[in-house]
Every structure is written in structure tokens, then in C-alpha cells.
C-alpha positions in Angstrom: 117.4 130.2 113.0 120.0 132.8 113.7 120.9 133.1 110.1 117.3 133.5 109.0 116.7 136.1 111.7 119.7 138.1 110.6 118.5 138.1 107.0 115.0 139.2 108.1 116.5 142.2 109.9 119.0 143.2 107.3 118.3 141.4 104.0 120.5 143.3 101.7 123.6 143.4 103.8 123.4 139.7 104.3 123.3 139.1 100.6 126.2 141.5 100.1 128.6 139.5 102.3 129.9 136.0 102.3 127.6 133.5 104.0 127.9 129.9 105.0 127.2 127.4 102.3 124.5 125.6 104.3 121.8 126.2 101.7 121.7 123.6 98.9 119.4 123.0 96.0 116.3 121.0 96.9 115.3 118.3 94.4 111.7 118.8 93.5 109.3 116.7 91.5 109.0 117.5 87.8 105.8 119.5 87.4 105.6 119.5 83.6 101.9 119.9 82.9 101.1 121.7 86.2 100.3 125.4 86.0 103.5 127.2 87.1 105.8 124.3 86.4 108.3 124.0 83.5 106.2 125.0 80.5 104.0 122.2 79.3 103.4 121.5 75.6 100.7 119.5 73.8 101.3 115.8 73.4 103.5 114.7 70.5 107.1 115.1 69.3 109.1 118.0 67.9 107.7 117.6 64.4 104.1 117.5 65.7 104.6 120.6 67.8 106.4 122.5 65.2 103.8 121.7 62.5 100.9 122.7 64.8 102.7 125.9 66.0 103.3 126.9 62.4 99.8 126.1 61.2 97.9 127.5 64.2 100.1 129.7 66.3 97.3 131.3 68.3 95.8 127.9 69.2 99.2 126.4 70.0 100.4 129.2 72.3 97.0 129.6 74.0 97.1 126.0 75.1 100.7 126.3 76.3 99.9 129.6 78.1 97.0 128.2 80.0 99.1 125.4 81.4 102.4 127.2 82.0 101.4 130.5 83.7 99.3 131.5 86.7 96.6 133.9 85.6 94.6 136.3 87.7 92.0 136.5 84.9 92.0 134.3 81.8 92.6 135.8 78.4 89.8 135.8 75.8 91.9 136.3 72.6 95.2 134.5 72.1 96.6 136.7 69.3 95.6 139.9 67.6 97.3 142.1 65.0 98.5 145.5 66.3 96.2 148.3 65.0 99.2 150.6 64.6 101.2 148.0 62.6 104.2 145.9 63.7 104.1 143.2 66.3 101.0 141.3 67.2 99.5 141.5 70.7 99.0 138.3 72.8 96.7 137.0 75.4 94.3 139.9 75.4 92.0 140.3 78.4 94.4 138.2 80.5 95.8 139.5 83.8 98.7 138.2 85.8 101.8 139.2 87.8 105.2 138.2 86.6 106.8 138.2 90.1 104.0 135.8 91.3 104.8 133.5 88.4 108.5 133.6 89.2 108.3 133.5 93.0 105.1 133.0 95.0 103.9 129.9 93.2 107.2 128.2 93.9 107.3 129.4 97.5 103.9 127.7 98.0 105.2 124.4 96.8 109.0 124.3 97.6 109.9 127.4 99.6 113.4 126.1 100.5 114.4 125.3 96.9 117.4 127.4 95.9 116.4 130.1 93.4 119.7 131.8 92.9 123.4 130.9 93.5 125.3 134.1 93.5 128.8 133.3 92.2 130.5 136.4 93.6 133.6 137.9 92.2 135.6 136.6 95.1 136.3 132.9 94.4 134.7 130.4 96.8 132.2 132.8 98.4 129.0 131.7 96.6 125.7 132.7 98.2 122.6 130.5 98.0 119.2 132.2 98.0 116.0 130.2 98.4 112.7 131.1 96.7 111.3 132.1 100.1 114.3 134.4 100.7 114.1 135.9 97.2 110.4 136.7 97.7 111.1 138.3 101.0 113.9 140.4 99.4 111.6 141.4 96.5 108.7 142.4 98.7 110.8 144.6 101.0 112.3 146.3 97.9 108.9 146.7 96.3 107.5 148.3 99.5 110.5 150.6 99.6 109.9 151.8 96.1 106.2 152.3 96.9 107.1 154.3 100.0 109.0 156.8 97.8 106.1 157.2 95.4 107.0 154.8 92.7 103.9 153.2 91.2 102.5 151.4 88.2 103.9 152.7 84.9 106.9 154.5 86.4 110.3 153.8 84.9 113.1 152.5 87.2 116.6 152.3 85.9 118.7 149.5 87.5 122.5 150.2 87.2 124.0 147.3 89.2 126.3 144.4 89.0 125.0 140.9 88.9 123.6 139.9 92.3 120.5 138.7 94.1 119.6 142.3 94.8 119.7 143.3 91.2 117.3 140.3 90.4 115.1 141.4 93.3 115.0 144.9 91.9 113.7 143.6 88.6 111.1 141.5 90.3 110.1 144.3 92.7 109.4 146.5 89.7 107.3 143.7 88.1 105.5 143.2 91.4 104.2 146.8 91.6 103.8 147.3 87.9 106.8 149.7 87.4 108.8 149.3 84.3 112.5 148.5 84.8 115.3 149.5 82.5 118.5 147.5 83.4 121.6 149.3 82.2 124.8 147.4 81.8 127.1 148.4 84.6 129.9 149.1 82.2 128.2 151.9 80.4 129.4 155.5 80.8 127.6 158.3 82.6 126.5 159.8 79.2 125.1 156.4 78.0 123.4 156.0 81.4 121.9 159.5 81.2 120.2 158.6 77.9 118.5 155.6 79.4 117.0 156.8 82.7 113.8 158.6 83.3 112.3 158.5 86.8 114.5 156.7 89.4 117.7 154.7 89.7 118.8 151.8 91.8 122.5 151.3 92.1 125.4 150.0 94.2 128.0 152.2 95.8 130.5 150.2 93.8 130.8 147.0 91.8 133.5 144.4 92.0 134.6 142.5 88.8 137.7 140.7 88.0 139.3 141.9 91.3 138.7 145.5 90.3 136.5 148.1 91.9 134.0 149.9 89.5 132.6 153.2 90.7 128.9 152.8 90.0 127.6 155.5 92.2 130.1 158.0 90.9 128.9 157.3 87.3 125.3 157.7 88.4 126.1 161.1 90.0 127.6 162.2 86.7 124.6 161.0 84.8 121.9 162.6 86.9 123.4 166.0 86.6 121.8 166.1 83.2 118.6 164.4 84.2 116.3 166.8 86.2 113.5 164.2 86.0 115.3 161.8 88.4 113.5 161.9 91.7 115.4 159.2 93.7 118.7 157.3 93.6 118.5 154.2 95.8 122.0 153.2 96.8 122.9 149.7 98.1 126.3 148.6 99.5 128.3 146.0 97.5 131.5 147.0 99.3 132.3 148.6 102.7 133.6 151.7 101.0 131.7 154.9 101.7 130.5 157.1 98.8 129.1 160.6 98.6 125.4 160.8 99.3 123.3 163.7 98.1 119.7 164.9 98.7 118.2 162.5 96.2 120.2 159.5 97.5 118.4 156.9 99.6 120.4 154.2 101.6 118.5 151.2 100.3 119.5 148.6 103.0 118.3 150.9 105.8 114.9 151.5 104.1 114.4 147.8 103.3 115.1 146.8 106.8 112.1 148.9 107.9 109.9 147.7 105.1 107.2 144.9 105.4 108.1 141.5 104.0 104.8 141.2 102.3 103.7 143.2 99.2 100.5 142.6 97.4 101.2 142.1 93.7 99.7 144.4 91.1 97.5 142.5 88.6 98.8 143.5 85.2 97.3 143.3 81.8 99.1 140.9 79.4 100.1 143.7 77.2 101.3 146.1 79.9 105.0 147.0 79.7 107.3 144.8 81.7 110.6 146.3 80.9 112.6 148.4 78.4 116.0 147.4 77.2 118.2 149.7 75.1 119.8 148.2 72.0 121.8 149.6 69.1 120.6 150.4 65.7 122.1 151.7 62.4 121.4 155.3 63.6 123.2 156.9 66.5 120.3 156.9 68.9 119.9 153.6 71.0 116.4 152.1 70.8 114.4 151.4 74.0 113.0 148.0 73.1 109.7 147.4 75.0 108.7 143.9 76.2 105.3 143.2 77.7 104.1 140.9 80.5 102.6 137.5 79.5 104.0 136.9 76.1 107.6 137.6 77.0 107.4 135.5 80.2 105.9 132.6 78.5 108.3 132.5 75.6 111.4 132.9 77.8 110.2 130.0 80.1 109.3 127.7 77.2 112.6 128.2 75.4 114.5 127.8 78.6 112.9 124.5 79.2 113.1 122.9 75.8 116.2 124.4 74.2 118.4 123.4 77.1 116.3 120.3 78.2 116.0 121.8 81.7 114.7 119.3 84.3 113.5 120.2 87.8 116.5 120.0 90.2 119.1 121.1 87.6 121.5 123.9 88.2 121.3 126.3 85.3 124.4 128.4 84.6 124.0 131.3 82.2 127.0 133.6 82.7 125.5 136.6 80.9 125.2 140.0 82.6 121.7 141.0 83.5 122.2 144.2 81.6 121.7 142.3 78.4 118.6 140.4 77.1 120.4 137.1 77.7 120.5 137.9 81.4 116.9 138.9 81.4 115.6 135.8 79.6 118.0 133.1 80.8 119.3 134.3 84.1 116.1 135.7 85.6 112.7 135.3 84.0 112.9 132.0 82.1 114.6 130.0 84.8 112.6 131.5 87.7 109.3 131.0 86.0 110.3 127.4 85.6 111.3 127.1 89.3 114.9 126.5 88.4 118.1 127.1 90.3 119.9 129.9 88.4 123.5 130.9 88.7 124.4 134.6 88.9 128.0 135.1 87.7 129.5 138.3 88.9 133.1 137.8 87.8 135.1 137.3 84.5 136.2 134.0 82.8 139.8 134.6 83.6 139.7 135.8 87.2 141.6 134.7 89.2 142.8 132.4 86.4 141.4 130.9 83.1 139.9 128.0 85.0 137.2 130.1 86.7 134.2 128.8 84.7 135.2 125.2 85.1 136.1 125.4 88.8 132.6 126.9 89.3 131.0 124.1 87.3 132.7 121.5 89.5 131.9 123.3 92.8 128.3 124.2 92.0 127.6 121.0 89.9 126.2 123.0 87.0 124.1 121.0 84.5 123.6 123.6 81.7 126.3 126.1 80.8 125.3 129.0 78.6 128.1 131.4 77.5 129.4 133.5 74.6 131.8 132.6 71.8 134.0 135.6 72.8 134.8 134.0 76.1 135.2 130.5 74.6 137.7 131.9 72.0 139.6 133.7 74.8 139.8 130.6 77.0 140.8 128.4 74.0 144.1 130.4 73.8 145.0 129.3 77.3 145.0 125.6 76.4 143.1 122.5 77.7 144.8 122.1 81.1 142.7 124.8 82.7 139.6 122.9 81.7 140.7 119.3 82.4 141.9 120.0 85.9 138.2 120.3 87.0 135.4 117.7 87.1 132.8 118.7 84.6 130.7 115.4 84.8 127.6 117.3 85.9 127.3 119.1 82.6 124.6 117.9 80.2 124.0 120.8 77.9 126.3 123.5 76.6 125.0 126.7 74.9 126.4 129.5 72.8 124.9 133.0 72.5 125.6 136.5 71.3 127.0 135.8 67.8 127.6 132.9 65.5 130.3 130.6 67.0 133.1 129.7 64.7 134.0 126.1 64.0 137.3 126.0 66.0 135.6 127.4 69.1 132.7 125.0 68.7 135.0 122.0 68.4 137.0 123.0 71.5 133.8 123.8 73.5 132.3 120.4 72.5 135.3 118.1 72.7 137.3 119.7 75.5 134.7 121.3 77.8 131.9 118.9 77.1 134.1 115.8 76.6 132.2 115.0 73.4 129.1 113.9 75.4 127.2 117.1 76.0 124.6 118.5 73.7 125.9 121.9 72.3 123.2 124.3 71.2 124.3 127.3 69.1 121.4 129.7 69.7 120.3 132.6 67.5 118.0 135.3 68.8 117.9 139.0 69.5 116.9 141.6 72.1 113.8 142.1 70.0 112.8 138.5 69.8 112.7 138.0 73.6 114.0 134.5 73.5 115.7 131.9 71.3 114.3 131.6 67.8 116.7 129.1 66.1 118.7 126.4 67.8 119.7 122.7 67.3 117.3 121.7 70.1 114.5 120.9 70.7 114.4 118.3 67.9 113.4 114.7 67.4 115.4 112.4 69.8 119.1 112.2 68.9 118.7 114.2 65.8 122.0 115.4 64.3 123.7 118.6 65.4 125.8 120.4 62.8 128.8 122.2 64.3 128.6 126.0 64.5 125.1 126.1 63.1 121.8 127.3 64.7 119.9 124.8 62.5 116.2 124.5 63.6 113.5 127.0 64.2 111.8 126.9 67.6 108.1 126.1 67.9 106.1 128.7 66.1 109.1 130.4 64.4 108.7 130.3 60.6 111.9 131.6 59.0 112.0 132.8 55.4 114.8 134.1 53.3 114.2 137.2 51.1 116.1 138.4 48.0 117.0 142.0 47.2 113.7 142.6 45.5 111.6 141.6 48.5 110.7 138.2 47.2 110.7 135.0 49.2 113.6 132.6 48.2 112.3 129.1 48.0 114.2 125.8 48.1 117.5 124.8 49.8 121.2 125.7 49.3 120.2 129.4 49.2 121.1 132.6 51.0 119.2 135.8 51.7 117.9 138.2 54.3 116.5 136.4 57.3 112.9 137.2 58.1 110.2 135.6 60.3 106.8 135.1 58.7 104.4 134.9 61.6 104.1 136.3 65.1 105.2 134.7 68.4 104.6 135.7 72.0 108.1 136.9 72.9 108.3 139.5 70.2 109.0 143.1 71.4 106.0 145.4 71.0 107.5 148.8 70.2 110.3 151.2 70.7 109.6 153.4 73.7 108.3 156.7 72.5 108.7 156.0 68.8 106.4 153.3 67.4 106.9 154.4 63.8 110.6 153.8 64.2 109.8 150.3 65.4 107.7 149.7 62.3 110.3 151.2 60.0 113.1 149.2 61.5 111.6 145.8 61.6 108.5 145.6 59.2 109.1 148.2 56.5 111.9 146.5 54.5 109.8 143.4 53.8 106.1 144.2 54.4 104.3 141.4 56.2 107.5 139.9 57.6 109.7 140.7 60.6 113.2 141.6 59.3 115.9 140.5 61.6 118.7 142.5 60.1 120.8 139.3 59.7 121.6 137.2 56.6 121.2 133.4 56.6 122.0 130.4 54.6 119.5 127.5 54.3 121.4 124.3 53.8 120.6 121.4 51.5 119.0 119.7 54.5 116.9 122.7 55.3 118.9 123.9 58.3 119.7 127.6 59.0 123.1 129.1 59.4 123.4 132.7 60.4 125.9 134.7 58.2 126.0 137.9 60.1 124.6 141.5 60.2 123.3 143.1 57.0 123.3 146.7 58.3 125.6 149.0 60.0 125.5 147.2 63.3 128.5 145.4 64.6 128.7 142.7 67.2 131.6 143.2 69.7 132.0 140.4 72.2 128.3 139.7 71.8 127.3 143.3 72.3 125.4 144.9 69.4 126.6 148.4 68.7 125.6 150.7 65.9 128.6 152.1 64.0 126.8 155.4 64.0 127.0 155.5 67.8 130.8 155.3 67.7 131.0 157.8 65.0 128.8 160.2 67.0 131.0 159.8 70.0 134.1 160.8 68.0 132.3 163.6 66.1 132.7 166.1 68.9 136.5 166.2 68.6 137.4 169.6 67.2 140.2 168.2 64.9 138.1 165.5 63.4 135.4 166.7 60.9 134.5 163.2 59.5 134.6 159.6 60.7 133.5 156.2 59.4 133.4 153.1 61.5 133.0 149.5 60.3 133.2 146.1 61.8 136.0 143.7 61.0 136.8 140.1 62.0 138.5 139.8 65.4 140.0 136.6 66.6 138.7 137.0 70.2 135.8 139.4 70.0 134.2 138.1 66.9 134.0 141.6 65.5 136.0 144.7 66.4 135.5 148.4 65.5 137.8 149.8 62.8 137.7 153.6 62.3 138.7 155.8 59.4 139.0 159.5 60.2 139.6 162.7 58.4 141.7 165.4 60.2 141.8 169.1 59.7 144.7 170.2 57.6 146.6 172.0 60.5 146.4 169.0 62.8 149.9 168.0 63.8 149.7 165.5 66.7 147.9 162.6 65.0 148.7 160.0 67.6 147.5 162.3 70.4 144.2 162.9 68.6 143.7 159.1 68.2 144.2 158.6 71.9 141.7 161.4 72.6 139.2 159.8 70.3 139.5 156.4 72.1 139.0 158.2 75.5 135.9 159.9 74.1 134.3 156.7 72.9 135.1 155.0 76.3 133.5 157.8 78.2 130.5 158.4 76.0 129.6 154.7 75.3 131.8 152.0 77.0 135.3 150.7 76.9 134.3 147.7 74.7 133.2 150.2 72.0 136.7 151.7 71.5 138.0 151.1 68.0 140.9 148.7 67.9 142.4 150.6 64.9 142.1 154.2 63.7 143.4 155.1 60.2 143.8 158.7 59.0 142.7 159.3 55.4 142.4 162.5 53.4 138.7 161.9 52.6 136.1 159.2 52.9 134.5 157.3 49.9 131.2 159.1 49.2 128.5 158.8 46.7 127.4 161.9 44.7 124.6 162.3 47.3 127.1 162.3 50.1 126.5 158.8 51.5 129.6 157.1 52.8 130.2 153.7 51.1 131.2 151.7 54.1 131.2 148.5 52.1 134.4 149.7 50.3 136.0 150.3 53.7 135.1 146.8 54.7 136.7 145.5 51.4 139.9 147.3 52.3 140.2 146.1 55.8 139.3 142.5 54.9 141.9 142.4 52.1 139.3 142.2 49.3 140.4 145.3 47.5 140.8 143.4 44.2 137.0 143.0 44.2 135.6 146.4 45.0 132.5 146.0 42.9 130.6 148.9 41.4 132.3 152.2 42.3 130.6 154.3 39.6 128.3 156.0 42.1 131.4 157.4 44.0 131.8 161.2 43.7 135.5 160.6 42.9 136.5 156.9 42.3 140.2 157.9 42.9 139.5 158.1 46.6 139.7 154.3 46.7 143.4 154.3 45.9 144.0 157.0 48.5 142.4 154.9 51.2 144.2 151.7 50.1 147.6 153.6 50.3 146.8 154.9 53.8 145.7 151.5 55.0 148.9 149.8 53.7 151.1 152.4 55.4 149.1 151.9 58.7 149.4 148.1 58.3 153.2 148.3 57.8 153.6 150.6 60.7 151.5 148.6 63.2 152.1 145.1 61.9 148.4 144.7 61.6 
């Protein structure tokens, strides 16, 4: 009683400090088939569902949506083409509230079931939050936002580390109809400034890997260039004081005064739920827009069936909420299904490389969803850090963010999963809203091919296209990966620029959604992702346009031209490799390189900093002035003996110049 009373008086501070471990997950009945339970599907097996979803997507998803979500008003039309082109619209006429689907309905049935386990940065200080407590937290935060004039349609940026409060911030926005934009808490002030519009919720500081990260200071820098920002809500993750200005509002103090009940706003199915910025082949990040019902349904259904989630399981996705994986498989999918979801605040090697597996043992995690980057990193530390902990609770392992290589897959499966856990290599994107291709679901005990996504999810119809825009039939073929029909989780637009959305995803292959990835269809009809086909690189699971890095370096007065490519990196999957041209009088080359790295870190993020920078006299350009980055990739990947057609170069001799510069750099750095 004393603990409950303390939380009622000061909900945020309680969640920001270590608490006793008295709250444990409550086993609840499986409610598959009930409205609001783990998403129900029509009777039959995988093959039956897949065939029906492909043949009649509107009918299939309409039946699933009626059983899986709680509606204020039923929809009258399951699916309709968008009048402006691009993605279809789903569940027209329907009204609901996402936070009610994620919280209220579970509080009615099992209020003391644990919704979140906050695995804080400090080892051994996990905090358990029940659905009742999370609803209380969400309502207080929602009422605080309303007090300061935030209403339906307003944009709220969330710049916070992973915590129950950051989840409550997302759900509070959903409750009142505001649109949240979660910004990864590693982004710089300049990157943050380009992603915020009305208000910001942040922490004074973040804690990660034993280090303090100055979030409020970054926000202060960002809002200097954002006159539209009305309020900055500041919560306390640490006890350290930070500077507070006129726009700054102490969030805990305000929430302690707020009511614990907030009436949910009834939202149209196609109202905006959130924006999430992702990288493209141009320098400007894209504000990808997801809407209410379709996104929630798709994230819940994929969470349930890809991972074989069962009521009572502890679901451990270790992604940051600043990325789509955190949105779909830390917050919305699991909470809609009434799951217990783990919030991982730390790093895989803090305080040692056994952190993940000690957490699995202590929290008895059943599904573990992580990135190949982390698996490759931990692989280098050997098996002893894994085997010293009991992992018998694990049933399903998942990989996300980039294609996993075979060595990492084998280690993940045999060492971590002891050869007994299902391992799902999942392929999807920010734009798809949820998993599109994965080994599961499938017919019972169907084979899983190592390091391959394999099977399309219900309603996903992949096609491969050739260079002439024609569908490639048959098996044992490769091409551009497209999707042939709509699905509910698909993003609807790019904020403020629908034409850019249409051009980016529907123009290259009219009538199809172009993923930007290439794929290979095996002799058995499975799909293997072969990587990006445009100028987007995937660094540790983070998609980043090469143009963004080039733009960040372009402001250096001594560097008139740059070209950035992705190259294979043993740990990160891909790394950034930069070629630069310096002004003739530039003397201190190494100093310039360090300044460029600092500029990229401050303008984008530290993970975007190029691993290598090579100085060249000029870049390989066509007669029209376009940089031929494929030639730079050939150089870096040691394929210079097969440069292909260089006749369109303005001066083909530039290739030898670049090769010579690369070889000198390689000898100097032992690359």
C-alpha cells in the first residue's frame, strides 16, 4: 500500500529510481479470439491464411481487425486506394483509440499483469510496471500535455532514453490525439532541430553504458533554431540539476498535480499516430507517417505470429524506442497483445559482455529480439559469457535491422539458443510498419534456412523486378524487391511532401511498392535479402543516406567535394567510407579529417562518422556531373579488376588516380 501511495503522489520519480522487485508477471489466460487479446486469425494453417490474405486482402484483414482491436465505431470499408496515389487507406469510417487498445482493455481484465520491465542501465535494478500503473502514468502525462495547450493534431517530439516514462509519453500523445515524433537520444542538436515542431519531452540526462548523456543540453541547442517550440517538458532521470529556461516545465511536478484519469480521444482509423524520421538517398530525412488502426493491427499480429508470443511470456526486444523496431516490438505490438515487454536501457557490453544473457536469466525472457551488429560484437568475446547464464527460458530468437551473416546466425542459434530455439531473421522497414518476411509463421516444424528471411507474412506478396520494370518469374532469380499489394501497416505519406513519398516508393515500378532492397528467390521459393540498391547504407541497423553524411561534411571550407559509400564492416555490417577532394593550398590533411569527423558527429550522430577518409584529386564523374559511386565501391571492395562500363566518365583516367590514392591509404593504415 505504501509503495502504491508513493507512486500515486510522485509517479515519475518512482519510476526513475530503483524499486523493490515485488511486482512479477501475472500469468493470464490466452485470449486468442477475444477482442483485445493476441490478434486472432481465421481458422486454418499458414498456407490457408497466406492464400486467403493474398487473394482477398481486404476481407482477410477486415476479419482480423474486428476480432483483434477494440473499436469505438466500426469501419465500413476495409481497404481503399489513396486518391493522391501511393499507399492504400484502411478501415475507413472506423474510430478507436490506440492507448485504450494498449492499456485500458488489459486493465479491465488483468490490472496487475506486468506491462513493462525496465532493465535500467544499472545492473540488477529492474523496475516492473503493471498495466494499471502504466495507465495511471499515461493519463497523468496526457493531462499535463492538455494543461499546456497540446491537443489533437499537435506534434510532440520525444527525445528520451528507453524508460516507462518514454513509453507513457508515446501513449499519452496517442490518448489525446497528438502526433509523437520519437527522436533517437543519440542524435545531435542539429538533427533534433530538423525533427521537432511544437513541443519536446526530454530527460535532464540519459544514462547508457555507465555514461551520462546530456539530453537537456542538446535540446537547449536545438530549440535555439526552433522558434515554433512552445514547451520543453523536462523529467529527471538522474539527480543532477540542469539549466531551466522560460519554456522549460518540470514534468514530475506537473504530473503529480494532474488527474489520474484522462478521457481518450476517439480517432479516425486514418488519423496520424506518429511520425518517424528515416534516411533517404537525398540529404533531407523523411518524416514517415503512420496512422492509427492499420499500424496498430499489423504490429500486433506480426508480434503474435512471427515470435509465437503466448500470454504470460516475457518479450525482450532490446531496440531503442527511437527506431521503428522499438515502436512496433517494444511498445505498440506487445502492449496491444497484453504482453510483458522489456525496456532495455543499457548496452550489450555493460558492465561486461554477458549483460544480455544475465538479463535473460534474471527476467526469464522467452523471446529475444536483437540486431546482427550486437551479435557479431558479442561473438568476438567468446562463448563463456553466454554459457555462464541459464537461458532455458528462451523459446524464440529474432534478428532485425539488416541481413544477418551466416557466422553470426550459427553462433546465435547454437551458442545462445543451444540449438533448440526458433531463430527468425526478420526483414522489414520503417515504411512497412512491421515484419514483412520471416521464417515464421509457417506450417508446423517447417524448415528454417540459416541467415535467410524466407517466407512472406500474411498478405505480403513479394515480387522481383528487372531493370526494365518487368516482373521476374520463376525461382533461382534475383531482382529489385517490390510488394504487389497493400497491407495495413504500410506508411501513408511523408510529412509535408506526399509527392516525395509517391516518387520514392511507387514511381520506379508503377503499381508496386519498391522497397529499395534487392532480393534472391531460391529454388524452393524462399526470399533472401541481398542489400540496398540505392545510396542508403545500414550502419549497425541504422539506415543512413550517404547524402546526409556528405552534406554534413560539405560545410568544411577546405573540402569542396565529398563522396560517401557503404562498405562491408565486420561488426557494424556496413560502415561509411568517404572520399574527399581538398583545396590545393590545404596543408594539414589529418587535421581536416578529424574536423570532418567532428562535424558529422555533431550534425548527425557519432555512429555516422566515416571509418575511413581518403583524399583524392578528383571524384569519378559522368559528363553530366553525376558521381559514379559504384566505381568507388569497386575500389573499396577490391573489385577494381571489374570496373564495368566507364565510357560515361568525363575522364576515365580518374579511376587510376583513385586506385593509387586508395592503395597509399591502405598501406599507411594497414586497412
